[in-house]
C-alpha positions as CSV (number, residue, x, y, z in Angstrom):
1,X,30.4,109.6,75.2
2,X,32.0,106.0,74.5
3,X,34.6,104.5,77.1
4,X,38.1,103.4,76.4
5,X,38.4,99.9,75.7
6,X,41.9,99.5,76.9
7,X,41.0,98.3,80.3
8,X,38.0,98.4,82.8
9,X,39.7,100.4,85.3
10,X,40.3,103.4,82.7
11,X,36.8,102.9,81.4
12,X,35.5,103.6,84.8
13,X,37.6,106.3,85.5
14,X,36.3,108.1,82.3
15,X,33.1,107.3,83.2
16,X,33.5,109.2,86.3
17,X,35.1,112.1,85.1
18,X,33.4,112.4,81.7
19,X,36.8,113.7,80.5
20,X,35.3,117.0,80.9
21,X,37.3,117.7,84.2
22,X,40.4,115.6,84.4
23,X,41.4,114.9,87.8
24,X,44.6,116.2,88.7
25,X,46.8,116.7,91.9
26,X,50.3,117.2,93.0
27,X,50.2,113.9,94.7
28,X,48.2,111.8,92.1
29,X,49.6,113.0,88.9
30,X,52.9,111.6,87.7
31,X,55.4,113.6,86.0
32,X,54.7,112.1,82.3
33,X,56.0,113.4,78.8
34,X,54.4,112.5,75.5
35,X,56.1,113.7,72.4
36,X,56.7,112.9,68.8
37,X,52.9,111.9,68.8
38,X,52.1,110.9,65.1
39,X,49.0,109.7,64.0
40,X,48.1,107.6,60.8
41,X,51.3,108.3,59.5
42,X,50.8,111.8,59.2
43,X,47.9,111.2,56.6
44,X,44.0,112.1,57.0
45,X,41.6,109.5,58.4
46,X,39.3,108.7,55.6
47,X,36.2,106.9,56.4
48,X,33.3,105.7,54.5
49,X,29.9,104.5,56.2
50,X,30.8,100.7,56.8
51,X,34.3,99.6,56.6
52,X,36.5,99.9,59.8
53,X,39.6,101.2,59.9
54,X,42.9,100.8,61.8
55,X,44.7,104.2,62.8
56,X,48.1,103.7,64.0
57,X,49.5,105.9,66.6
58,X,53.0,106.2,67.6
59,X,54.8,108.5,70.4
60,X,57.5,108.7,72.9
61,X,56.9,108.6,76.3
62,X,59.1,109.7,79.4
63,X,58.0,108.5,82.8
64,X,59.4,108.5,86.2
65,X,61.7,105.2,86.6
66,X,59.6,104.1,89.7
67,X,56.2,104.3,88.1
68,X,54.9,101.1,87.2
69,X,52.3,101.2,84.2
70,X,50.7,97.9,84.3
71,X,47.6,98.7,82.0
72,X,45.2,97.4,84.5
73,X,45.0,99.6,87.5
74,X,47.6,102.1,86.0
75,X,47.1,103.0,82.4
76,X,48.5,105.4,79.8
77,X,47.4,106.1,76.4
78,X,47.0,108.3,73.7
79,X,43.5,109.2,72.4
80,X,41.8,111.3,69.7
81,X,39.5,114.1,70.3
82,X,37.3,116.7,68.9
83,X,36.6,119.9,70.7
84,X,38.7,120.6,74.0
85,X,39.6,118.7,76.8
86,X,36.7,120.9,78.9
87,X,34.2,119.9,76.4
88,X,34.7,116.9,74.5
89,X,32.7,116.9,71.0
90,X,33.7,113.1,70.2
91,X,36.6,110.9,71.0
92,X,38.5,107.8,69.4
93,X,40.2,105.6,71.7
94,X,42.7,102.5,71.2
95,X,41.0,99.3,71.6
96,X,44.1,97.6,73.1
97,X,47.0,98.6,75.4
98,X,50.0,100.4,73.8
99,X,53.2,98.3,73.1
100,X,56.0,100.3,74.4
101,X,60.0,99.6,74.1
102,X,62.5,101.1,76.5
103,X,65.0,103.0,74.5
104,X,66.8,105.1,77.0
105,X,67.2,105.3,81.2
106,X,68.6,107.5,83.4
107,X,68.7,107.6,87.3
108,X,65.3,109.1,87.5
109,X,63.3,108.7,84.4
110,X,62.7,105.7,81.8
111,X,62.1,106.6,77.7
112,X,59.8,104.4,75.7
113,X,58.9,104.2,72.1
114,X,55.2,103.4,72.1
115,X,52.6,102.5,69.4
116,X,48.9,102.1,69.5
117,X,46.3,101.1,66.9
118,X,42.6,102.9,67.2
119,X,39.9,100.8,65.5
120,X,37.5,103.1,63.7
121,X,34.1,101.7,62.9
122,X,32.2,104.6,61.1
123,X,28.8,103.6,62.2
124,X,29.8,103.8,65.9
125,X,32.8,106.6,65.7
126,X,31.0,109.5,63.8
127,X,27.7,111.0,64.2
128,X,27.4,114.1,62.2
129,X,28.9,116.1,59.6
130,X,31.1,118.1,62.1
131,X,33.3,115.3,62.6
132,X,34.9,115.8,59.5
133,X,37.5,118.3,60.7
134,X,40.7,118.6,62.7
135,X,40.9,116.2,65.5
136,X,43.7,116.5,68.2
137,X,45.7,113.8,70.2
138,X,45.8,113.8,73.9
139,X,47.9,112.0,76.5
140,X,46.2,110.3,79.0
141,X,47.1,108.8,82.5
142,X,44.6,107.0,84.8
143,X,45.2,105.4,88.0
144,X,42.3,103.5,89.9
145,X,42.5,101.9,93.3
146,X,39.7,100.4,95.5
147,X,38.4,97.5,97.2
148,X,34.7,95.8,97.4
149,X,32.6,93.2,98.8
150,X,29.0,92.6,99.9
151,X,29.9,94.7,102.8
152,X,31.8,97.6,101.5
153,X,32.7,99.5,98.6
154,X,35.5,102.3,98.0
155,X,37.0,103.3,94.8
156,X,39.4,106.1,93.9
157,X,40.2,107.4,90.5
158,X,42.8,110.0,89.2
159,X,42.7,110.9,85.3
160,X,44.8,113.3,83.8
161,X,45.2,114.3,80.1
162,X,47.7,116.4,78.2
163,X,46.0,117.8,75.0
164,X,46.8,119.1,71.7
165,X,50.0,117.0,71.4
166,X,49.3,116.7,67.5
167,X,46.4,116.9,64.9
168,X,44.9,115.1,62.3
169,X,42.2,115.5,59.7
170,X,39.4,113.3,59.5
171,X,37.4,113.1,56.0
172,X,34.3,111.7,54.7
173,X,35.1,109.1,51.9
174,X,33.9,110.1,48.1
175,X,32.9,107.7,45.4
176,X,32.7,108.7,41.8
177,X,31.2,106.7,38.7
178,X,31.6,107.2,35.1
179,X,29.8,105.9,31.9
180,X,30.5,107.0,28.3
181,X,28.1,106.4,25.7
182,X,27.5,105.5,22.8
183,X,29.7,102.3,22.7
184,X,31.3,101.8,20.3
185,X,31.3,105.6,18.9
186,X,31.6,107.0,15.4
187,X,34.7,109.2,14.8
188,X,33.7,112.7,14.8
189,X,30.2,112.2,16.7
190,X,29.1,113.3,20.1
191,X,30.1,111.5,23.3
192,X,28.0,112.0,26.3
193,X,30.0,111.1,29.7
194,X,27.8,110.8,32.5
195,X,28.5,109.8,36.5
196,X,27.8,110.5,39.8
197,X,29.8,112.0,42.9
198,X,28.9,111.0,46.5
199,X,30.3,111.1,49.8
200,X,29.7,109.2,53.0
201,X,26.9,110.6,54.9
202,X,27.4,109.4,58.7
203,X,24.2,110.7,60.0
204,X,22.2,108.3,57.7
205,X,25.1,105.5,57.1
206,X,24.7,106.1,53.3
207,X,26.4,107.7,50.4
208,X,24.8,110.9,49.4
209,X,25.2,113.1,46.4
210,X,28.0,116.1,46.6
211,X,26.6,119.0,44.9
212,X,28.5,122.1,43.4
213,X,31.9,120.4,43.3
214,X,34.3,120.9,40.5
215,X,35.3,117.5,39.1
216,X,37.6,117.0,36.0
217,X,37.3,114.8,33.1
218,X,40.2,113.0,31.8
219,X,40.9,110.9,28.8
220,X,43.6,108.4,27.9
221,X,44.2,107.3,24.4
222,X,44.9,103.7,24.0
223,X,48.6,103.6,24.6
224,X,48.9,107.1,26.0
225,X,48.4,108.4,29.8
226,X,45.6,110.2,31.1
227,X,45.1,114.1,30.2
228,X,42.6,116.7,31.5
229,X,39.8,117.4,28.9
230,X,37.5,119.8,30.8
231,X,36.3,120.5,34.2
232,X,32.7,120.4,35.4
233,X,30.4,120.9,38.3
234,X,28.3,118.3,40.0
235,X,24.8,118.9,40.0
236,X,21.5,117.8,41.7
237,X,22.5,114.6,43.4
238,X,26.0,115.0,42.5
239,X,25.1,114.2,39.1
240,X,27.9,114.4,36.7
241,X,27.4,115.2,32.6
242,X,29.2,116.5,29.9
243,X,29.5,115.9,26.3
244,X,33.1,115.5,24.1
245,X,33.8,114.8,20.4
246,X,34.7,111.0,19.7
247,X,38.2,111.2,18.2
248,X,40.0,108.1,19.4
249,X,39.4,104.8,21.3
250,X,40.5,105.1,25.0
251,X,39.3,105.6,28.5
252,X,37.4,108.3,30.1
253,X,37.1,109.1,33.9
254,X,36.4,111.6,36.4
255,X,38.7,112.9,38.9
256,X,37.6,114.7,42.1
257,X,40.4,116.4,43.7
258,X,38.9,116.4,47.3
259,X,37.9,119.3,49.5
260,X,38.8,120.1,53.5
261,X,36.0,117.6,54.8
262,X,35.9,115.1,51.9
263,X,38.6,112.8,50.6
264,X,39.9,112.9,46.9
265,X,38.5,110.1,44.6
266,X,39.1,108.9,40.9
267,X,36.7,106.9,39.0
268,X,37.4,103.7,37.2
269,X,38.0,104.2,33.3
270,X,35.6,103.5,31.0
271,X,36.7,102.3,27.5
272,X,35.1,103.5,24.4
273,X,36.2,102.3,20.9
274,X,35.7,104.8,18.1
275,X,35.2,103.5,14.6
């Protein structure tokens, strides 16, 4: 499992616990409350194979007034994980400390509005098709204290996680191409519209054909707007192919509406002049 990048202290704590069994004790665990957690503005995380993404996370944190979180020895954050806290299959962690602003105080508590950014590099973050699913958010608290010299080493780590605070869909990015021929076309003759539907394959780091999916062929006459022409099914290696009768000059495009694991995608339009 990768380590949190928000501080060497927390990284060491997670390395020791593996996040599989969060350390928690009555004395060591402060009364923290994470609420209103929102990931990526409530939208799915759509990842390709190369381009890094920045996923914003916002939440409200209520903590004891006397608890100092310095993001060095004492750290708080929200992470994303797949699986359960007892058995994490994969995780995404913030690359910098959260930015928090105090919004309310009482005699015993402080309430803060916090934001984080999680940088997602697909080649490092996702390993298999199973990563395209629902992920959950967890609030994390860690404290590390110790001393070290050439003659003595002592370290104490306390990690606590509060899971299932929010959820977000992670989906594979898709690509769709289109080509209508012949160009120019003769009115009343047959046009062949071809293309390909592919999606990110995180195991190979490439895009692979997406077979057996419904794709819409749309047409927009010059000066008009797009309308559905027909639905077709992607074939071997995601191949798309269909025929239509040439009637007017305009643009043809393919539209993939997406699935639970793969994001929607629309091809660019291919213009055909009809004579």
